[in-house]
Backbone as XML, in Angstrom:
<?xml version="1.0"?>
<chain id="A" units="angstrom">
  <residue number="1" name="MET">
    <atom name="N" x="0.829" y="-1.185" z="0.000"/>
    <atom name="CA" x="0.000" y="0.000" z="0.000"/>
    <atom name="C" x="0.880" y="1.259" z="0.000"/>
  </residue>
  <residue number="2" name="LYS">
    <atom name="N" x="0.505" y="2.215" z="-0.824"/>
    <atom name="CA" x="1.259" y="3.464" z="-0.900"/>
    <atom name="C" x="0.989" y="4.307" z="0.347"/>
  </residue>
  <residue number="3" name="ARG">
    <atom name="N" x="2.005" y="5.091" z="0.739"/>
    <atom name="CA" x="1.842" y="5.948" z="1.921"/>
    <atom name="C" x="0.712" y="6.951" z="1.730"/>
  </residue>
  <residue number="4" name="SER">
    <atom name="N" x="0.535" y="7.428" z="0.501"/>
    <atom name="CA" x="-0.543" y="8.402" z="0.270"/>
    <atom name="C" x="-1.904" y="7.783" z="0.565"/>
  </residue>
  <residue number="5" name="GLU">
    <atom name="N" x="-2.022" y="6.480" z="0.375"/>
    <atom name="CA" x="-3.286" y="5.797" z="0.648"/>
    <atom name="C" x="-3.559" y="5.712" z="2.152"/>
  </residue>
  <residue number="6" name="THR">
    <atom name="N" x="-2.538" y="5.861" z="2.947"/>
    <atom name="CA" x="-2.704" y="5.903" z="4.398"/>
    <atom name="C" x="-3.204" y="7.280" z="4.824"/>
  </residue>
  <residue number="7" name="PHE">
    <atom name="N" x="-2.612" y="8.338" z="4.240"/>
    <atom name="CA" x="-2.912" y="9.692" z="4.693"/>
    <atom name="C" x="-4.111" y="10.331" z="4.005"/>
  </residue>
  <residue number="8" name="ALA">
    <atom name="N" x="-4.428" y="9.932" z="2.774"/>
    <atom name="CA" x="-5.564" y="10.537" z="2.063"/>
    <atom name="C" x="-6.882" y="10.393" z="2.835"/>
  </residue>
  <residue number="9" name="PRO">
    <atom name="N" x="-7.200" y="9.216" z="3.380"/>
    <atom name="CA" x="-8.445" y="9.105" z="4.153"/>
    <atom name="C" x="-8.428" y="9.959" z="5.425"/>
  </residue>
  <residue number="10" name="LEU">
    <atom name="N" x="-7.255" y="10.099" z="6.036"/>
    <atom name="CA" x="-7.151" y="10.926" z="7.238"/>
    <atom name="C" x="-7.427" y="12.390" z="6.894"/>
  </residue>
  <residue number="11" name="VAL">
    <atom name="N" x="-6.882" y="12.846" z="5.767"/>
    <atom name="CA" x="-7.128" y="14.219" z="5.310"/>
    <atom name="C" x="-8.603" y="14.396" z="4.968"/>
  </residue>
  <residue number="12" name="ALA">
    <atom name="N" x="-9.192" y="13.379" z="4.345"/>
    <atom name="CA" x="-10.611" y="13.461" z="3.988"/>
    <atom name="C" x="-11.481" y="13.610" z="5.239"/>
  </residue>
  <residue number="13" name="ARG">
    <atom name="N" x="-11.112" y="12.908" z="6.303"/>
    <atom name="CA" x="-11.889" y="12.978" z="7.550"/>
    <atom name="C" x="-11.615" y="14.261" z="8.335"/>
  </residue>
  <residue number="14" name="GLN">
    <atom name="N" x="-10.362" y="14.742" z="8.260"/>
    <atom name="CA" x="-9.975" y="15.941" z="9.007"/>
    <atom name="C" x="-9.223" y="16.903" z="8.079"/>
  </residue>
  <residue number="15" name="PRO">
    <atom name="N" x="-9.938" y="17.560" z="7.169"/>
    <atom name="CA" x="-9.267" y="18.404" z="6.171"/>
    <atom name="C" x="-8.500" y="19.583" z="6.762"/>
  </residue>
  <residue number="16" name="ASP">
    <atom name="N" x="-8.815" y="19.990" z="7.970"/>
    <atom name="CA" x="-8.106" y="21.110" z="8.587"/>
    <atom name="C" x="-6.877" y="20.678" z="9.390"/>
  </residue>
  <residue number="17" name="ASN">
    <atom name="N" x="-6.590" y="19.392" z="9.415"/>
    <atom name="CA" x="-5.436" y="18.894" z="10.170"/>
    <atom name="C" x="-4.183" y="19.047" z="9.304"/>
  </residue>
  <residue number="18" name="GLU">
    <atom name="N" x="-3.389" y="20.071" z="9.613"/>
    <atom name="CA" x="-2.207" y="20.357" z="8.792"/>
    <atom name="C" x="-1.133" y="19.278" z="8.888"/>
  </residue>
  <residue number="19" name="LEU">
    <atom name="N" x="-1.090" y="18.544" z="9.984"/>
    <atom name="CA" x="-0.086" y="17.480" z="10.090"/>
    <atom name="C" x="-0.411" y="16.319" z="9.152"/>
  </residue>
  <residue number="20" name="PHE">
    <atom name="N" x="-1.699" y="15.984" z="9.038"/>
    <atom name="CA" x="-2.094" y="14.955" z="8.073"/>
    <atom name="C" x="-1.786" y="15.421" z="6.659"/>
  </residue>
  <residue number="21" name="ARG">
    <atom name="N" x="-2.084" y="16.692" z="6.377"/>
    <atom name="CA" x="-1.825" y="17.234" z="5.031"/>
    <atom name="C" x="-0.325" y="17.226" z="4.718"/>
  </residue>
  <residue number="22" name="PHE">
    <atom name="N" x="0.474" y="17.599" z="5.709"/>
    <atom name="CA" x="1.925" y="17.619" z="5.517"/>
    <atom name="C" x="2.429" y="16.209" z="5.204"/>
  </residue>
  <residue number="23" name="SER">
    <atom name="N" x="1.947" y="15.230" z="5.958"/>
    <atom name="CA" x="2.356" y="13.839" z="5.724"/>
    <atom name="C" x="1.888" y="13.357" z="4.352"/>
  </residue>
  <residue number="24" name="LEU">
    <atom name="N" x="0.680" y="13.729" z="3.963"/>
    <atom name="CA" x="0.177" y="13.354" z="2.642"/>
    <atom name="C" x="1.021" y="14.006" z="1.557"/>
  </residue>
  <residue number="25" name="ALA">
    <atom name="N" x="1.357" y="15.279" z="1.726"/>
    <atom name="CA" x="2.187" y="15.973" z="0.727"/>
    <atom name="C" x="3.537" y="15.273" z="0.571"/>
  </residue>
  <residue number="26" name="GLN">
    <atom name="N" x="4.155" y="14.914" z="1.675"/>
    <atom name="CA" x="5.444" y="14.220" z="1.600"/>
    <atom name="C" x="5.300" y="12.869" z="0.906"/>
  </residue>
  <residue number="27" name="ALA">
    <atom name="N" x="4.225" y="12.157" z="1.191"/>
    <atom name="CA" x="3.988" y="10.860" z="0.545"/>
    <atom name="C" x="3.795" y="11.049" z="-0.960"/>
  </residue>
  <residue number="28" name="LEU">
    <atom name="N" x="3.061" y="12.080" z="-1.342"/>
    <atom name="CA" x="2.833" y="12.343" z="-2.772"/>
    <atom name="C" x="4.136" y="12.685" z="-3.479"/>
  </residue>
  <residue number="29" name="VAL">
    <atom name="N" x="4.998" y="13.441" z="-2.837"/>
    <atom name="CA" x="6.302" y="13.755" z="-3.423"/>
    <atom name="C" x="7.098" y="12.466" z="-3.627"/>
  </residue>
  <residue number="30" name="ALA">
    <atom name="N" x="7.089" y="11.609" z="-2.623"/>
    <atom name="CA" x="7.822" y="10.337" z="-2.718"/>
    <atom name="C" x="7.288" y="9.466" z="-3.854"/>
  </residue>
  <residue number="31" name="GLU">
    <atom name="N" x="6.008" y="9.635" z="-4.168"/>
    <atom name="CA" x="5.382" y="8.882" z="-5.263"/>
    <atom name="C" x="5.454" y="9.636" z="-6.590"/>
  </residue>
  <residue number="32" name="HIS">
    <atom name="N" x="6.213" y="10.724" z="-6.612"/>
    <atom name="CA" x="6.412" y="11.551" z="-7.820"/>
    <atom name="C" x="5.109" y="12.177" z="-8.314"/>
  </residue>
  <residue number="33" name="ARG">
    <atom name="N" x="4.203" y="12.452" z="-7.402"/>
    <atom name="CA" x="2.940" y="13.134" z="-7.715"/>
    <atom name="C" x="3.076" y="14.572" z="-7.237"/>
  </residue>
  <residue number="34" name="LEU">
    <atom name="N" x="4.005" y="15.280" z="-7.899"/>
    <atom name="CA" x="4.423" y="16.590" z="-7.428"/>
    <atom name="C" x="3.312" y="17.628" z="-7.457"/>
  </residue>
  <residue number="35" name="VAL">
    <atom name="N" x="2.569" y="17.687" z="-8.547"/>
    <atom name="CA" x="1.500" y="18.678" z="-8.665"/>
    <atom name="C" x="0.452" y="18.457" z="-7.578"/>
  </residue>
  <residue number="36" name="ASP">
    <atom name="N" x="0.149" y="17.206" z="-7.293"/>
    <atom name="CA" x="-0.826" y="16.897" z="-6.246"/>
    <atom name="C" x="-0.325" y="17.354" z="-4.872"/>
  </residue>
  <residue number="37" name="ALA">
    <atom name="N" x="0.964" y="17.272" z="-4.656"/>
    <atom name="CA" x="1.537" y="17.638" z="-3.361"/>
    <atom name="C" x="1.486" y="19.145" z="-3.105"/>
  </residue>
  <residue number="38" name="VAL">
    <atom name="N" x="1.578" y="19.941" z="-4.164"/>
    <atom name="CA" x="1.613" y="21.405" z="-4.012"/>
    <atom name="C" x="0.435" y="21.904" z="-3.192"/>
  </residue>
  <residue number="39" name="GLU">
    <atom name="N" x="-0.751" y="21.477" z="-3.538"/>
    <atom name="CA" x="-1.977" y="21.934" z="-2.855"/>
    <atom name="C" x="-1.890" y="21.706" z="-1.343"/>
  </residue>
  <residue number="40" name="HIS">
    <atom name="N" x="-1.384" y="20.566" z="-0.954"/>
    <atom name="CA" x="-1.345" y="20.220" z="0.465"/>
    <atom name="C" x="-0.306" y="21.050" z="1.224"/>
  </residue>
  <residue number="41" name="PHE">
    <atom name="N" x="0.855" y="21.266" z="0.609"/>
    <atom name="CA" x="1.845" y="22.140" z="1.251"/>
    <atom name="C" x="1.301" y="23.561" z="1.370"/>
  </residue>
  <residue number="42" name="LYS">
    <atom name="N" x="0.611" y="24.041" z="0.328"/>
    <atom name="CA" x="0.050" y="25.390" z="0.361"/>
    <atom name="C" x="-0.971" y="25.542" z="1.489"/>
  </residue>
  <residue number="43" name="LEU">
    <atom name="N" x="-1.783" y="24.516" z="1.688"/>
    <atom name="CA" x="-2.764" y="24.568" z="2.768"/>
    <atom name="C" x="-2.090" y="24.538" z="4.143"/>
  </residue>
  <residue number="44" name="CYS">
    <atom name="N" x="-1.006" y="23.799" z="4.263"/>
    <atom name="CA" x="-0.253" y="23.786" z="5.523"/>
    <atom name="C" x="0.258" y="25.192" z="5.839"/>
  </residue>
  <residue number="45" name="ILE">
    <atom name="N" x="0.799" y="25.849" z="4.828"/>
    <atom name="CA" x="1.363" y="27.187" z="5.014"/>
    <atom name="C" x="0.262" y="28.208" z="5.270"/>
  </residue>
  <residue number="46" name="ALA">
    <atom name="N" x="-0.879" y="28.036" z="4.619"/>
    <atom name="CA" x="-1.997" y="28.953" z="4.857"/>
    <atom name="C" x="-2.445" y="28.868" z="6.319"/>
  </residue>
  <residue number="47" name="LYS">
    <atom name="N" x="-2.399" y="27.667" z="6.860"/>
    <atom name="CA" x="-2.828" y="27.459" z="8.247"/>
    <atom name="C" x="-1.747" y="27.910" z="9.235"/>
  </residue>
  <residue number="48" name="LYS">
    <atom name="N" x="-0.479" y="27.665" z="8.871"/>
    <atom name="CA" x="0.641" y="28.034" z="9.740"/>
    <atom name="C" x="1.711" y="28.737" z="8.908"/>
  </residue>
  <residue number="49" name="PRO">
    <atom name="N" x="1.571" y="30.034" z="8.684"/>
    <atom name="CA" x="2.524" y="30.771" z="7.829"/>
    <atom name="C" x="3.974" y="30.714" z="8.321"/>
  </residue>
  <residue number="50" name="GLU">
    <atom name="N" x="4.152" y="30.454" z="9.615"/>
    <atom name="CA" x="5.511" y="30.408" z="10.176"/>
    <atom name="C" x="6.173" y="29.034" z="10.026"/>
  </residue>
  <residue number="51" name="TRP">
    <atom name="N" x="5.524" y="28.110" z="9.316"/>
    <atom name="CA" x="6.044" y="26.741" z="9.174"/>
    <atom name="C" x="7.145" y="26.728" z="8.113"/>
  </residue>
  <residue number="52" name="MET">
    <atom name="N" x="8.358" y="26.945" z="8.581"/>
    <atom name="CA" x="9.514" y="27.088" z="7.701"/>
    <atom name="C" x="9.754" y="25.840" z="6.845"/>
  </residue>
  <residue number="53" name="VAL">
    <atom name="N" x="9.711" y="24.669" z="7.436"/>
    <atom name="CA" x="10.007" y="23.435" z="6.696"/>
    <atom name="C" x="9.006" y="23.219" z="5.559"/>
  </residue>
  <residue number="54" name="ALA">
    <atom name="N" x="7.737" y="23.490" z="5.815"/>
    <atom name="CA" x="6.733" y="23.345" z="4.756"/>
    <atom name="C" x="7.034" y="24.306" z="3.605"/>
  </residue>
  <residue number="55" name="ARG">
    <atom name="N" x="7.475" y="25.518" z="3.932"/>
    <atom name="CA" x="7.827" y="26.493" z="2.890"/>
    <atom name="C" x="9.045" y="26.026" z="2.082"/>
  </residue>
  <residue number="56" name="ILE">
    <atom name="N" x="10.030" y="25.478" z="2.768"/>
    <atom name="CA" x="11.223" y="24.985" z="2.068"/>
    <atom name="C" x="10.834" y="23.852" z="1.115"/>
  </residue>
  <residue number="57" name="LEU">
    <atom name="N" x="10.047" y="22.915" z="1.609"/>
    <atom name="CA" x="9.654" y="21.779" z="0.769"/>
    <atom name="C" x="8.791" y="22.226" z="-0.408"/>
  </residue>
  <residue number="58" name="LEU">
    <atom name="N" x="7.887" y="23.192" z="-0.174"/>
    <atom name="CA" x="7.084" y="23.718" z="-1.275"/>
    <atom name="C" x="7.975" y="24.421" z="-2.282"/>
  </residue>
  <residue number="59" name="GLY">
    <atom name="N" x="8.930" y="25.186" z="-1.813"/>
    <atom name="CA" x="9.862" y="25.855" z="-2.717"/>
    <atom name="C" x="10.645" y="24.859" z="-3.563"/>
  </residue>
  <residue number="60" name="LYS">
    <atom name="N" x="11.122" y="23.790" z="-2.928"/>
    <atom name="CA" x="11.861" y="22.759" z="-3.682"/>
    <atom name="C" x="10.954" y="22.078" z="-4.704"/>
  </residue>
  <residue number="61" name="LEU">
    <atom name="N" x="9.711" y="21.904" z="-4.344"/>
    <atom name="CA" x="8.742" y="21.308" z="-5.254"/>
    <atom name="C" x="8.527" y="22.225" z="-6.459"/>
  </residue>
  <residue number="62" name="TYR">
    <atom name="N" x="8.333" y="23.501" z="-6.199"/>
    <atom name="CA" x="8.189" y="24.471" z="-7.293"/>
    <atom name="C" x="9.422" y="24.457" z="-8.188"/>
  </residue>
  <residue number="63" name="LEU">
    <atom name="N" x="10.592" y="24.386" z="-7.581"/>
    <atom name="CA" x="11.835" y="24.364" z="-8.359"/>
    <atom name="C" x="11.865" y="23.145" z="-9.269"/>
  </residue>
  <residue number="64" name="GLU">
    <atom name="N" x="11.501" y="22.006" z="-8.727"/>
    <atom name="CA" x="11.480" y="20.769" z="-9.504"/>
    <atom name="C" x="10.456" y="20.835" z="-10.642"/>
  </residue>
  <residue number="65" name="LEU">
    <atom name="N" x="9.384" y="21.590" z="-10.422"/>
    <atom name="CA" x="8.350" y="21.744" z="-11.446"/>
    <atom name="C" x="8.685" y="22.859" z="-12.441"/>
  </residue>
  <residue number="66" name="GLY">
    <atom name="N" x="9.840" y="23.498" z="-12.256"/>
    <atom name="CA" x="10.252" y="24.567" z="-13.164"/>
    <atom name="C" x="9.563" y="25.890" z="-12.897"/>
  </residue>
  <residue number="67" name="ARG">
    <atom name="N" x="9.001" y="26.038" z="-11.720"/>
    <atom name="CA" x="8.272" y="27.255" z="-11.357"/>
    <atom name="C" x="9.164" y="28.124" z="-10.459"/>
  </residue>
  <residue number="68" name="LYS">
    <atom name="N" x="10.214" y="28.674" z="-11.075"/>
    <atom name="CA" x="11.234" y="29.407" z="-10.321"/>
    <atom name="C" x="10.707" y="30.638" z="-9.581"/>
  </residue>
  <residue number="69" name="PRO">
    <atom name="N" x="9.826" y="31.451" z="-10.186"/>
    <atom name="CA" x="9.343" y="32.619" z="-9.426"/>
    <atom name="C" x="8.630" y="32.225" z="-8.137"/>
  </residue>
  <residue number="70" name="GLU">
    <atom name="N" x="7.826" y="31.172" z="-8.190"/>
    <atom name="CA" x="7.126" y="30.719" z="-6.995"/>
    <atom name="C" x="8.100" y="30.109" z="-5.983"/>
  </residue>
  <residue number="71" name="ALA">
    <atom name="N" x="9.101" y="29.395" z="-6.485"/>
    <atom name="CA" x="10.127" y="28.829" z="-5.601"/>
    <atom name="C" x="10.854" y="29.951" z="-4.874"/>
  </residue>
  <residue number="72" name="THR">
    <atom name="N" x="11.198" y="31.000" z="-5.610"/>
    <atom name="CA" x="11.909" y="32.136" z="-5.017"/>
    <atom name="C" x="11.089" y="32.764" z="-3.897"/>
  </residue>
  <residue number="73" name="ILE">
    <atom name="N" x="9.805" y="32.948" z="-4.117"/>
    <atom name="CA" x="8.934" y="33.537" z="-3.088"/>
    <atom name="C" x="8.941" y="32.689" z="-1.818"/>
  </residue>
  <residue number="74" name="GLU">
    <atom name="N" x="8.806" y="31.369" z="-1.991"/>
    <atom name="CA" x="8.789" y="30.484" z="-0.810"/>
    <atom name="C" x="10.144" y="30.459" z="-0.109"/>
  </residue>
  <residue number="75" name="PHE">
    <atom name="N" x="11.224" y="30.417" z="-0.896"/>
    <atom name="CA" x="12.562" y="30.394" z="-0.290"/>
    <atom name="C" x="12.841" y="31.696" z="0.458"/>
  </residue>
  <residue number="76" name="GLN">
    <atom name="N" x="12.412" y="32.823" z="-0.093"/>
    <atom name="CA" x="12.632" y="34.108" z="0.585"/>
    <atom name="C" x="11.843" y="34.165" z="1.901"/>
  </residue>
  <residue number="77" name="ALA">
    <atom name="N" x="10.597" y="33.690" z="1.865"/>
    <atom name="CA" x="9.782" y="33.669" z="3.087"/>
    <atom name="C" x="10.403" y="32.724" z="4.119"/>
  </residue>
  <residue number="78" name="ALA">
    <atom name="N" x="10.872" y="31.569" z="3.656"/>
    <atom name="CA" x="11.496" y="30.597" z="4.567"/>
    <atom name="C" x="12.798" y="31.151" z="5.136"/>
  </residue>
  <residue number="79" name="LEU">
    <atom name="N" x="13.558" y="31.879" z="4.319"/>
    <atom name="CA" x="14.811" y="32.473" z="4.789"/>
    <atom name="C" x="14.531" y="33.480" z="5.904"/>
  </residue>
  <residue number="80" name="LYS">
    <atom name="N" x="13.521" y="34.296" z="5.727"/>
    <atom name="CA" x="13.132" y="35.268" z="6.765"/>
    <atom name="C" x="12.800" y="34.521" z="8.056"/>
  </residue>
  <residue number="81" name="LEU">
    <atom name="N" x="12.053" y="33.427" z="7.946"/>
    <atom name="CA" x="11.702" y="32.623" z="9.123"/>
    <atom name="C" x="12.938" y="31.976" z="9.750"/>
  </residue>
  <residue number="82" name="ALA">
    <atom name="N" x="13.830" y="31.472" z="8.917"/>
    <atom name="CA" x="15.047" y="30.827" z="9.431"/>
    <atom name="C" x="15.871" y="31.820" z="10.243"/>
  </residue>
  <residue number="83" name="ILE">
    <atom name="N" x="15.969" y="33.047" z="9.748"/>
    <atom name="CA" x="16.715" y="34.080" z="10.466"/>
    <atom name="C" x="16.000" y="34.420" z="11.774"/>
  </residue>
  <residue number="84" name="GLU">
    <atom name="N" x="14.682" y="34.645" z="11.705"/>
    <atom name="CA" x="13.907" y="34.992" z="12.899"/>
    <atom name="C" x="13.959" y="33.885" z="13.954"/>
  </residue>
  <residue number="85" name="GLN">
    <atom name="N" x="13.973" y="32.630" z="13.496"/>
    <atom name="CA" x="13.925" y="31.484" z="14.406"/>
    <atom name="C" x="15.326" y="30.945" z="14.742"/>
  </residue>
  <residue number="86" name="SER">
    <atom name="N" x="16.363" y="31.622" z="14.247"/>
    <atom name="CA" x="17.762" y="31.254" z="14.511"/>
    <atom name="C" x="18.093" y="29.821" z="14.082"/>
  </residue>
  <residue number="87" name="HIS">
    <atom name="N" x="17.650" y="29.459" z="12.882"/>
    <atom name="CA" x="17.977" y="28.145" z="12.316"/>
    <atom name="C" x="19.092" y="28.338" z="11.281"/>
  </residue>
  <residue number="88" name="GLU">
    <atom name="N" x="20.329" y="28.094" z="11.709"/>
    <atom name="CA" x="21.478" y="28.407" z="10.863"/>
    <atom name="C" x="21.625" y="27.482" z="9.658"/>
  </residue>
  <residue number="89" name="ASP">
    <atom name="N" x="21.422" y="26.180" z="9.837"/>
    <atom name="CA" x="21.579" y="25.260" z="8.705"/>
    <atom name="C" x="20.543" y="25.534" z="7.607"/>
  </residue>
  <residue number="90" name="PRO">
    <atom name="N" x="19.254" y="25.670" z="7.959"/>
    <atom name="CA" x="18.290" y="26.020" z="6.906"/>
    <atom name="C" x="18.596" y="27.377" z="6.270"/>
  </residue>
  <residue number="91" name="GLU">
    <atom name="N" x="19.062" y="28.324" z="7.077"/>
    <atom name="CA" x="19.408" y="29.640" z="6.521"/>
    <atom name="C" x="20.488" y="29.495" z="5.452"/>
  </residue>
  <residue number="92" name="ARG">
    <atom name="N" x="21.515" y="28.727" z="5.761"/>
    <atom name="CA" x="22.608" y="28.504" z="4.810"/>
    <atom name="C" x="22.075" y="27.806" z="3.541"/>
  </residue>
  <residue number="93" name="GLU">
    <atom name="N" x="21.268" y="26.768" z="3.731"/>
    <atom name="CA" x="20.708" y="26.043" z="2.588"/>
    <atom name="C" x="19.843" y="26.963" z="1.722"/>
  </residue>
  <residue number="94" name="LEU">
    <atom name="N" x="19.039" y="27.785" z="2.355"/>
    <atom name="CA" x="18.150" y="28.678" z="1.608"/>
    <atom name="C" x="18.939" y="29.734" z="0.834"/>
  </residue>
  <residue number="95" name="ARG">
    <atom name="N" x="19.998" y="30.247" z="1.437"/>
    <atom name="CA" x="20.844" y="31.222" z="0.715"/>
    <atom name="C" x="21.453" y="30.566" z="-0.528"/>
  </residue>
  <residue number="96" name="GLU">
    <atom name="N" x="21.877" y="29.317" z="-0.386"/>
    <atom name="CA" x="22.430" y="28.585" z="-1.536"/>
    <atom name="C" x="21.373" y="28.334" z="-2.599"/>
  </residue>
  <residue number="97" name="LEU">
    <atom name="N" x="20.175" y="27.944" z="-2.182"/>
    <atom name="CA" x="19.087" y="27.702" z="-3.133"/>
    <atom name="C" x="18.742" y="28.987" z="-3.886"/>
  </residue>
  <residue number="98" name="LEU">
    <atom name="N" x="18.624" y="30.081" z="-3.167"/>
    <atom name="CA" x="18.298" y="31.359" z="-3.806"/>
    <atom name="C" x="19.408" y="31.790" z="-4.778"/>
  </residue>
  <residue number="99" name="ALA">
    <atom name="N" x="20.662" y="31.565" z="-4.384"/>
    <atom name="CA" x="21.779" y="31.916" z="-5.271"/>
    <atom name="C" x="21.768" y="31.054" z="-6.532"/>
  </residue>
  <residue number="100" name="SER">
    <atom name="N" x="21.349" y="29.804" z="-6.409"/>
    <atom name="CA" x="21.321" y="28.906" z="-7.562"/>
    <atom name="C" x="20.215" y="29.270" z="-8.557"/>
  </residue>
  <residue number="101" name="ILE">
    <atom name="N" x="19.177" y="29.935" z="-8.065"/>
    <atom name="CA" x="18.069" y="30.341" z="-8.941"/>
    <atom name="C" x="18.413" y="31.621" z="-9.682"/>
  </residue>
  <residue number="102" name="ALA">
    <atom name="N" x="19.123" y="32.520" z="-9.002"/>
    <atom name="CA" x="19.414" y="33.860" z="-9.558"/>
    <atom name="C" x="20.224" y="33.806" z="-10.832"/>
  </residue>
</chain>
């Protein structure tokens, strides 16, 4: 059974549960269902705008889909959060990602 098949029913029962959505999004990415995963990461961020990891993963997803402007927006927002939250490793990674897009 695919991991998405575990989380999809949970999301259906509790659509406002961002942790279920996050897990479903990660499962969809692992199954190469990238476009399907975008919606779930976006909903996680809408519910918790300060969720840095969700923003990073959404940005990487956009990058993989060739959507560089959207990736840049997410990486910039995540970088601001990384600085505010004193997360040095993500900050370094985000600076590198942004430099690679420019």
